[in-house]
N, C-alpha and C positions, 0 to 999 in steps of 0.2 A: 103740229108745229108749235101752236100756242101752249099745248100741254107740256112740251119739252122745255119751253122757255120758263114755265112756272117751276119746273123741277130745278133749273139752274138758279132760280131766284131763292130757293130754299137754302137757309143759312147752314144747315147741317150738311147738305150736299156740297155746298161751297167749301166748307172746312175739310171734308174728306178729299176733295179734289186737290186742294192746296197741298195737303200732306203728301199725296201721291206724286204731285209734280216736284216737290222738294226732294223726295227720295230719288226720283229719276234723274234730276239734275246732279245730285251728289254722286250717284253712280257714274254719270258721264264724266265728272271732273276727277274723282279720286279713285275710281275702280281700276283704271288702267295705269295709274302711277306706280313707281317702284317702291318696294318696302325699304325703309331706311336700313343702312348698313348695320347699325347697332342692333336692330331687331333681327336682322339676318344672323349676326354673330350669336345672339342669344338663342335663336332657333337651332343653329348648328351645335351650340354647346349642349342644349337639351338633348339633341339627337345623339351626340356623342356619349352623353351621360347614360342614355338608355341603350347604348350598344352592348350586346350580350357576348361574353367570351365563353369558349368551350374548352374543356380540359379532359384528361384521362384520369380516372380514379387510381390507376396503377402507376402512371407516369405523370405526376403533376407538373413536370417541366414543359409538357406539351400545351401550347396556347394556339387556338384557331378562332377565327371570327365567324365561322359557320359550323353547324353540326356535321358529323361524319364519323370516320373510323380513326382510331389511334394508329399512327404510322409505325409504331413499335410493336404493339401486341394485337392490334386489330379490334380492340374492344370499342363499343360505342362511346363517343365523347359525351360528357355530361356538362350541363351549364355551370359555369363557375359562379359569377355574380355580376351584377351590373356595375359598370365603372362609377367612380365618384370619389368623394373625399377631397382634401385640399390638394391643390396642384403645385404648391410651393414647398412641399416637404422634400428633403434630400433624396437623391436617387437611391433606391434600394431600401429606404426606411419603411417601417411598418406603422400604419396609422390604424388605430383601433378605437371603437366607440367606447363610451363610458360603461355601457352595459356589458360588452365583451370583456373589458378589463376586469369588471367586478366578477363575472362568471369564472374567469380564469384565475381568480384570486392572486392577481399580480401585485407584488409588494416591491418597494424600492428602498434604497438607502444611499446616503451620500458617502463617497469614499474619502478616506483621510489617511494621513501618514502616522505610523506608529513605530515603536521599537519592538520588533516581534519577539515573542517568546514561544518556543516550541515545547509543547507538553508531550512527554513520551511516557509510555507505560512499559516497564521491564518486568520480566517474570524470571523467578529463580528459586533456589533452595538454600537452606542453611547448611553449612559444612563446618567441620572442626578447623580450628586454626592449625595449619600444617606445621607451624613452628613449635607447637606444643605437643606434638605426637611423640611418644616414647615407646621403644621396644624394650621390654624387660627380659634380658637374656641370662642364660646360665654361664657363669664365668669358668666353671670347671665341668668336665664331662662326668656323667653319672646317671643314676636312676632316681626318678621322682618318688620319694618316700611318702610325702604328704603335701597336699595342696591346701593352703589356707584361704585362697580365693578361688572359688570353683565355678563361677558363672559370669557370663558377659553382662555388662551393665553395672557391676558392683563398684562402689566407690572405694578408692584406696587413698591412703595418706603417705606422704614421703617418709621413708624409713620403716614402713610397715612390712612385716614378714609375709611374703607371698607364697613361698614353697620351701620344702626341706629336701635336699638332694644328698643321696649317698654317693661318695666318690672315693674309690680306692686311691687315686692320685693324691687327693687332699689328705687322706689318712696317713699316707707315707710322708707327706710334707710336714705334718704336725709332729710325727715321730722324729724327723730330722731336727726340728726346733728343740725338742726335749733333749736329744742327744747332744746338741750343740751347747745347751745350757750347762751340761755336766763338764764341758771343756772350756768354759768361759775364761778361767785364768790363763790358760795356755793359748787358746785360739778365740779371742773375743770377736774377730771378724766373721766367724762361722755363725754366731748368733744373729748378727746383723743381716747376713745373707739369707738365713732361714726365715727371718721376719719379712724381708723384702719379697721373698717368694710367695708367702701367704698373702701379702698385700696385693700382689699382682692378680691374685684370684679373688680380690675384692673382699677379703676379710677385714673387718674394722680393727682399729687399735684395741678397742674394748674386748673383742673376741680373742685377739692374740694374747692380750694380758690375762684373760681368763685361763687360756691353755697353759701359760707359763706358771700362774699361781697355783693352779690345781694339779698340774703335772699329769692331767688326764687327756688322752687323745679321743676326740669325737669322730664317729664314723660318718656323721652327716654334717652338712653346712646349710645355713639359712640364706635364702635369696631375698634381699630387701628391695623395696620399691624406690626407684630413682626420683619419682615425681608424684605429686598428688593429681588425681583425676578419676576418670571413668574407664573401666576396662571395656574396650571396644572389640577385643577378640581374645579368646582363650584357645591356645594352640596345643596344649598338652593335657594329659590325664595322669592320675596316679599310676605308678608302675612303668610309665614310659621312660625309655633311655634317651637322654639328650646329649648331644655333643657339646664341646666347649663352644660358646657363642650361640648355641641354639636358642630361639626365641620362645619364651613361655607365654607372655601376654603382650598385647598392645594396649597402651594407656593414653588417653587424650585428656588434656586439661581444658575443660569447657567454660572456664571463667571468661574467656574471650573466644568468639566464634567469627566466622566469615559468612556474609550473605553474598552468594554467588549468582549474579544475574546474567542473562544472555541478551546482547544487543545486536540487531541486524546491521549488516555492513552499511546500509543506507543511513543509519542513525549515528554511526561512529564519528562522523564529521562534527557532530554537535555535542559530543561528550568530551570532557577534559578531566584529567586527574586533579582532584581537589574540589570538583563540583559537589554541591550539597544535594542530597535526595532524602526522601521519606519513604518508608515502606510499612506495609502491614502484613500480619501473619494470620492465616486462616485459623490456626490453633489458639490464637490470643485475640479474639475479636474486640473491637473498640479501642485498641491501643495502637498508636502510631509511633514508630521508631525512626530516629533521624541518624544519618551517617554521612560520611564523606567518601567519595570514590578514591580508593587508595591505589588501585592498579587496574590497568586495561590490558588485556592479553594482546600481545602484538601479532598473534597467529590466529587466523580464522579457522573454524571447523569447516572442512570442505563439504560436509554433508548438509549441515543446517545453515551454513553461511552466516554464522554468528560468532561473536567474540565474548569472552568471559569478562564481566565487570565485577570487581571485588570491593566490598565494603566491610570494614572491621567494626564489630559490634561488641560492646562490653556486656557480659552476662553474669553478673555476680550472684544472682539468685538461681541460676541454672534453669530459668523458665524456658529459654530458647533452646531447642533441641535440634541436633543434626537431622537433615532431610525434611524439615518443615517447609511447606510451600510459602513463598514470599512474593508480594506484588509491590513494585516500586513506582513512584511517580517522580519524574525529573522535569523541572522547568528550565530548559536550556535557553539562555539568552543568545540570540544570533547577532552578535556585534557586527558581523560583516554586512548585515542587512538593516542596520539602524536607519530610521527615518525613511522607510519604504512604505508604499501603499499596501494595505492589507485588506482583502475582500473575503466575504463568507464563501465557504465551499459550495453552497447551494446556488451561487450566482454563475458558476462555471459550467459550460457544456463542452464535452470532449468529443473530438472526431477521430481520435487516434493520433493524428499529427498536429491538429490545431486545437487551441483552447479559445473558447468564445464566450463573451459576455454581451448582454444587451444594455445599451446606454439609453436612458430616458432623456429625450430632447425637450427643452423648455420652449416657451413662446408660441405654443400652439393651443388651439381651443380644445382639441381632443388629444388623448395620449399618443405620442409618436416615439417609436423605439428603433434604434439603429444598431446593427450588428457591429461588434468590434473584436478583432483578434488581439489577444494579449499573450505576453510571455510570462509564464509562471515561474516563481522561485520555489523554495522548499515548502512542503506542507506543514502547517502548524496544528494539525488535527482537524479542527472544524473550520479552518480558514487557510488562505494561501497568501504568500508574498508575491506581489506583482512587480516584475522587473521592468516591463515596458507595455505601452498600449493604453494606459489610463492616466488622467491628470487629477491632481488633488482638487476636490470639490465637485467632481462630476457625480451624477446620480445613475446608479446601475440597478438593474432588476435582480433582486435577491430571491424572489419566489415567483414561479410561473414563467421562467425563461423558456422552458420547453414548449409551452403553449404558444408563445410568440413565434418561436422558430417553426412550429408546425404550420402556423398561418402563413409565414413567409414561404415555406415550401409549396403550399397550395397555390400561392399567388405567383410562383415562379421567381421569387426574389432570392437574393443571396441568403444562404442559411448554412447550418452545420453540415447538411448533405450536399448543398450546392455552393461551390467556392465562388461562383460568379452568377449574376442574374440571368434568367432566361427571358425570352421575348415572344410576342405573338408570332406564330409561324405563318409564313406565306405559303401559297400552293407550291412554289418552286422549292422552298426549304423542305416541305413535307415530302416532295418527290425525292429530294436528295437523301432524306432520312430513310425512306423506303428502300433506296438503293443500297445504303449502308447496311440496313437490316438484312438484305439479301446476301451480303458477303460476310456477315458476322455469324459466328457459331458459338452456341452456348454448350458447355460440357462440364461434367463433374469428374474429379480424379481423387481416388483414395490416397491420402498422405498421412503418414504417422508423425506424431508430435505430442507435446504435453501442455506448454504454457504460452503466455503472451509473447515471450521472446521467440518461441517457435513460430507463432502466427506471423510475426513481423518478418522473420527470416524467409518463411515459405512464400508469403505474398510478394516480398521484394524480389525473390528469385524468379517467380512467375512473371511479374511485371517487367523484369529485365529482358525477357524474350521479345524480340521485335514482332509486332502484330497483336500482342496481348493488350486488350483495352481495360480489362478489370479482372481482379482476382480477390476472392474472399474465402478464407479457410475457416471451417466450422470445427472448433476443438472438440465438441461433443461427438459429432458424427464422424470426425476424422475425414471430412470431405472438403475438397477445394472446388469452389464454383468459379468457372472461367468463362470469359467472353473474349474471343479472338477472331482475327481475320484468317479464314481458312485458306485464302490464297497466298498468305505470307508465312504462316507457321502451322503446326499441327500438334496434337496431344503428345505423341512420343517425344518431340523436341522439348516441350514444356516439362514433361516428366523427368527427362535426363537433367535439365537445368536445376530442378528441385533436388534430385538425388545428389547432385554435385555439391550442394551445400550441407549435406548430412542427413537428409530425411528420406526414409524409404517411401516409395509409392507403390501402387498396385502393379506398376509396370517395371520399375527399376529399384534396385537396392543400393543404398549409399555405401561407399567404401568404409571399412572398419577404421581406417586411419582418420578420416574426416569425422566419423561418428564419435570417436574417442575424444576428439578436440572440442566437442560441444560442451557447454556448461552442464553441471550435474542435474540442474532442474529440467534440462531438455532431453535427458536420457530416457528413451521410450522402450528400448529393447529389454526383454526379460532375460535374466541370466539363467 
């Protein structure tokens, strides 16, 4: 007993006992008390932040709170990522870290209003001025005795002798003139009639005077050039017989030529008579020619869907030659779109029916981007006019928009592929989707067509059939991928609906009348 008392009197032992007693009393007082509500909220927030979501690599719209199988394809779900980020960002917006933004090379710019100018490239060739074309014809019938111009491309001058023609009719007419001269005192009107007859055959006054003065009849007559220019076609050879009015040569005056360009029908709305343009020629590198649009063909070529644009060009040194290739640049001012917002082409994502841009939101510590649908006006080459959807001064993503959209798809948010956001699926929703999958049928149907107009027409016809949930036509494989409710419709019904709008399928053939009504670019049948 005394020994125990000595132990308690030891100061070290006393200190240890006091500490143990204090811990025991603290546990009694505070151990059973409730955790403050603020600590609970913080604990719950941390727990929520660590909540793991699961998705399908083939169907990113699937969201589940626990691992399992995808209700659409049956693949194992994969972990998405832990929740987190700012909770005050707008619904559907994408928040990315600074590192992710740098890796995706995301670039932005502030939109503003401009007076848009559409730059167009036109292609064409040089052609002779049709108003300067002349046909050198024989005014009397006869045989070609001699050609003084005997090859295409030779230069001729106005009044130059082109050919010599032997004509029995002209020989007789000259004799009539000489006989009339002998009877001048008695019948002066006969001389005038004989001279007029020779003039009708294009003999000049000098030629007629020579016949009168010499009193000699010539068996041949010279054909003179009506204009100066280049022989573009030689139609006779020596010894040929030509009728009266028969063409010997075609001559073109190339001191003025036409540059004939082709403009697609989509560009015609921006071209006006009187617009200035500049063009270059492959054959004359380094030189730029300027001109004014003098004529726009009112009729389109039904095959190329283009209209001719004419520019008159002076060519005094004859350096510009017909059939040279020309490339023109036109800066068309779109006055009907003045003071409109213009954005770079790289900022736009297309879904077929929607045009999408991503707007960078301010007042956040990390980058936040929100999808915005816009209505586009005409293309300006590397930019677009925006009719609605953006405000002056907003910041948009001009590079890396596709990377943002891909991230939005993986997180089930609104994107170019999803018109509305998805959400975490409950077990009941998963059961409903499995039921829908059981009644949904996927099939492929061979469908003939050519272009994007065909694609839109085919898919619209398929989606117009009740029970069809999706339709996508592959222009390369000529296959239509379909998802439809087999209890509502079937493949033969869909096939007939597509054939009805003019496209042959592997099951049905479109009527010839409907096929003939299709645009030329959609004609797929070989003749």
